[in-house]
C-alpha positions in Angstrom: -18.8 16.5 2.6 -15.2 15.3 2.1 -14.5 12.6 -0.4 -13.4 9.3 1.1 -9.7 8.4 0.8 -9.2 6.0 -2.0 -6.9 3.0 -1.5 -5.4 0.2 -3.7 -4.8 -2.7 -1.4 -2.1 -5.1 -2.6 -1.8 -8.4 -0.7 -1.9 -12.0 -1.6 -3.6 -13.1 1.6 -7.4 -13.0 1.3 -7.7 -12.7 5.1 -5.6 -9.6 5.2 -7.7 -8.0 2.4 -10.9 -8.9 4.2 -9.9 -7.6 7.6 -8.1 -4.5 6.5 -10.9 -3.6 4.1 -13.5 -3.8 7.0 -11.3 -1.7 9.4 -10.7 1.0 6.8 -14.3 1.1 5.7 -15.3 1.7 9.3 -12.9 4.7 9.3 -14.4 6.1 6.0 -11.5 5.0 3.9 -12.5 3.3 0.6 -10.7 0.4 -0.9 -11.1 1.2 -4.5 -9.6 -2.1 -5.7 -7.3 -4.9 -4.7 -4.5 -6.7 -6.3 -2.9 -10.1 -5.4 0.6 -9.4 -6.6 2.8 -6.6 -7.9 2.2 -7.3 -11.5 -1.6 -6.9 -11.0 -0.9 -3.8 -8.9 1.0 -2.1 -11.8 -1.8 -2.9 -14.3 -4.5 -1.5 -12.0 -2.5 1.7 -11.2 -2.5 2.5 -14.9 -6.4 2.5 -15.0 -7.5 3.8 -11.6 -6.7 6.9 -9.5 -6.0 6.3 -5.8 -4.7 8.4 -2.9 -2.5 5.7 -1.4 -1.3 2.2 -2.3 -1.0 -0.2 0.6 1.6 -2.7 -0.6 2.4 -6.0 1.0 6.1 -6.6 0.5 6.1 -10.5 0.4 4.0 -11.7 -2.5 4.3 -14.3 -5.3 4.9 -13.4 -9.0 6.3 -9.9 -8.2 7.1 -8.9 -4.6 6.7 -5.4 -3.1 10.3 -4.5 -3.6 10.2 -5.2 -7.3 6.8 -3.5 -7.6 8.1 -0.3 -5.9 11.1 -0.3 -8.3 8.7 -0.3 -11.3 6.4 2.3 -9.7 9.2 4.7 -9.1 10.7 4.2 -12.6 7.4 4.7 -14.5 6.6 8.4 -15.2 2.9 7.6 -15.2 3.0 5.9 -11.8 6.0 7.4 -9.9 3.9 10.0 -7.9 1.7 7.4 -6.3 2.0 7.4 -2.5 3.0 3.9 -1.2 2.9 2.5 2.3 4.8 -0.8 2.6 3.0 -3.4 4.7 5.2 -6.2 6.0 5.6 -8.8 8.6 9.3 -8.1 8.5 10.3 -6.3 11.7 14.0 -7.0 11.8 16.6 -4.3 12.1 17.1 -2.7 8.7 13.7 -3.8 7.2 12.2 -0.4 7.4 15.2 1.2 5.8 15.1 -1.5 3.0 11.5 -0.6 2.3 12.2 3.1 2.3 15.2 2.7 0.1 13.1 0.7 -2.4 10.8 3.7 -2.7 8.1 3.4 -0.1 6.8 6.7 1.4 6.1 5.0 4.7 6.2 1.6 6.4 3.8 -0.3 8.6 4.5 -3.7 10.3 2.0 -6.6 10.5 -0.1 -7.2 12.5 -1.2 -3.7 11.6 -2.3 -1.2 14.2 -5.2 0.4 12.3 -4.9 3.7 14.2 -1.2 4.0 13.2 -2.0 3.1 9.6 -4.8 5.7 9.4 -2.4 8.3 10.8 0.2 7.4 8.2 -2.4 7.5 5.4 -3.6 11.0 6.5 -0.1 12.3 6.9 0.8 11.2 3.3 -2.3 12.7 1.8 -1.8 16.0 3.6 1.9 16.4 2.6 
């Protein structure tokens, strides 16, 4: 039996965490842990192994852009696969997320099938 895909979900909105966790669990993807901001994300990544980080880009304390910068500059963290989650859907937003270091990008509201496809593609690279 294949091990479930392990995710760190980083979002400051409890409703997003609850709904995304339920959807992913139904698809055999395990939310290993959650973080409410980028600073908490960085701390957790130092202590847990995950397959993919789902990173909200607009959060208090440390936003997703700053978090990505730290992940990509830290030798211990830089190989983590990150999918940027954002309500930003304006021209150039995807490029901005990718330039910040995201491996992929998904807009909110999230199409769960698209997200699952992106997660699987990253893991199988």
